[in-house]
C-alpha positions in Angstrom: 15.4 20.7 -21.5 14.3 17.1 -20.8 11.6 18.4 -18.4 10.2 20.7 -21.1 10.1 17.7 -23.5 8.3 15.5 -21.0 5.8 18.3 -20.2 5.2 18.9 -23.9 4.5 15.2 -24.5 2.1 15.1 -21.5 0.2 18.2 -22.7 -0.1 16.8 -26.3 -1.4 13.5 -24.9 -4.0 15.3 -22.8 -5.0 17.5 -25.7 -5.4 14.6 -28.1 -7.6 12.7 -25.6 -9.8 15.8 -25.4 -9.8 16.5 -29.1 -10.8 12.9 -30.1 -13.0 12.0 -27.1 -14.8 15.1 -25.9 -14.7 17.9 -28.4 -17.6 17.9 -30.9 -16.7 18.6 -34.6 -19.0 20.4 -36.9 -17.7 18.5 -40.0 -19.0 15.2 -38.6 -22.4 16.3 -37.4 -21.2 17.5 -33.9 -19.9 14.1 -32.9 -16.5 13.4 -31.5 -14.1 11.5 -33.7 -14.4 8.5 -31.4 -18.2 8.5 -31.7 -17.9 8.8 -35.5 -15.5 5.9 -35.6 -17.7 3.8 -33.4 -20.7 4.5 -35.7 -18.7 3.5 -38.8 -17.6 0.3 -37.2 -21.1 -0.8 -36.1 -22.6 0.0 -39.5 -20.5 -2.8 -41.1 
């Protein structure tokens, strides 16, 4: 059971890196969340 938990955590970590850093999102003009966040920070 511990192996399943560890594998699940690794998969989630990998997916979140993809979701936030590589996958474009239509709701934020086809940018990644990281690109959107960087744009917001540099605009201040």
